[in-house]
C-alpha angles and dihedrals in degrees: 000000000000108000125188116196117195123196139162089210127057142137133347083035111086117213140113095275094052089048091050094048094046092048095046092046095050094048093046089054091051086058092057098258119141107237130190123179122209113197144146122277120226089238143045090269129096115214143143134238112189107302095347118094115199113203119205115264145170129228116267096180093140087067098045128343110273095001118143135194125213123256121216100303119232104253093225091064093059092039091056092052090047088051090049085057105209116216092218136009121216111196117195099181136050102216135048103359093041092067088051088050091052094048090053093045092053091053098045103030090234113154119240124228114191129200115210100214102165136054095215091189086076089053101053092111086073099056110015136053090204118057097200094049088047092052092051089050092052093049094049095048092046092054089048090051091052090059091060098051135065095222142358128217118216112201090211144008088260088066095043086058091050094052092047089053089052088053094231117201099224136064115276124209124188109227116160112220111250132232133203094261090187091058092059097039098052097091098049094094093040136074090261088106091067101028091076093043091052088051087061099039093254124145128226091249099055119103109239122198108199127205116186119184152060116327098229132141095250091057088073092218091159089072089058089052090056090048090050088051089054099047098034088100084074091064093254122165118207111213115197113198116189141032139239148145093295098054095101093053088047095052089047089056093049089054091048094050090048095233099119092119092057098043123079124193112201097178121212115347122204110257093240091056100047095085089063092048089061089063090063089070133086090191133017105225130195136153096191118134093176096078120117090197108335105227088196092063087055093046090053091051091049088052089054095251115138118228129244103181142154111269111262139152091248088068097057092103096028109052122056102187113238091003104072102358140311142268121227133201101193142351095286095054087047092055092045091055092051093049090053089055092046088052092053125103121243090254093053091049090052092050088051087056091049092051090051093057093047092050090055092057093086089059097060122134091245095057091043094051093045093057094044089048090056093049090051091051090048094052094043092052090048090049093051089051092052092048092051092050092046 
């Protein structure tokens, strides 16, 4: 099968969309499919690297940090993909590359499957001075998008509910994005757990609360800081792995809360080293309610790190309270969960880690690709039937 994946985000950018695209592409190629990726370059130039075509773009950081918009695309780029004639197009973003995907689909009769990665209602502060107006715009545009694709993928039941609320016009299937579970589990039986701690002057005995992700307003990292302030009397250390546009505000809040001695900022870590950083933590913590699935949650589980995360519908199929972590609703329930862990025996803590690893298995790239592959086949069969009838 010839599969074209279109995405506004791709390497070297690091985010959930890129992770999902890279893992899906690699797994589909293992299965013998021919995969090409059409994305935006980080410059005004259009070029290709292997099976990845980078279309010229301009920065749109005022809309969202690191965002880009396509420039007039060289006609030969689109013509070559039309000539290649993909069997199916999988769009991952709703903006620049979607319009290119639609153009190619119209010329080749290839069906479009679209993954709805982002709850844009949670991002209205980037593009709209009025949240209510921004939500109405998002709903209208999403419904319009749904009329132009054959199917949508929701990475979680949370997104399925959002799309149902928007009254979308195409079928929706829940397919969680997959991760390379082996990659994040490979340090569990090594000294990786303590090597990173030693690098930052931490002992084996200290309780480390680990956050991995982008430092942006919608991630609600300030709530984690308040939780750390509350539980710091237990000797906890909060390690924040990552960087982003909100870092200065977070650092200022750390100073105001007077918790500078118990918070570590690692800055941006190279992607191939992040897996080892998970091993430094006793808990993966997050207070975000803007996640569609939260791949970092699954990465932490695969690394054997229990979760301590803000209650959210995206965690319905992820957190099993008391088995692989806990959800919290405020600072008090955060502290209660931590105390439960502190009161556990070493054997019980180890069981919690084993449970975490086991619960990540259902999010493997193989299961992810298998479900997406079946959806491709279904929409292709339906499209062929429609063309025959027409």
